[in-house]
N, C-alpha and C positions, 0 to 999 in steps of 0.2 A: 147707390149706383155700380156698385158688385151686383148688383141681379140683373140691372140693366147690360153687363156686360157680357155674364154666364147667359142670361136671356138671346143675346145681338149671338152669340157663338151654337146656340141651342139652333137656333135657326141656320146657321152656315152648314153643320152638321144634317140640319132634315132633309136641305137643299140638295146636297151631294150625291152623285147622279141620278138627279131626276132631268126629264127632254127636255131641251132647251126652249119655252116656246117661243122665241123667238125664229129659228133657223128649222127646228124638228130634227137634224141632220145631228147633230153633236150633243152632249150632258153637259151638265153642270159640275165645275168640279172646283173647290175649295183654293184660293191661292191670292195675289192681292194686285189693287186696281188703284194706280194713283196715290199712293202710299198706304193704302187702309187693307183693313182683313174685306174679303170679297167672295161670292162666288161668280162663276165667269161660263160662260159657253167657251169648250177645247175645240168647236169647232168656227162659232164666229167671232168669241172672243165678248160678245156683250155683254156688259156686268145686269146682274140681276138684283145684288142684293150689294151691299157697300157698308160696312160701318165706319163711325168717324168716329 
């Protein structure tokens, strides 16, 4: 279980700063989405990854 959590966090870190594939205008930032750790676009707000 701890490995899955670490893998999820590594995924969030790896995606941070990447361009948004939905709008191409923003970049991805680590944040919360519906109470979960996530990576969302700072411009359009689209979540790309969400950890439960």
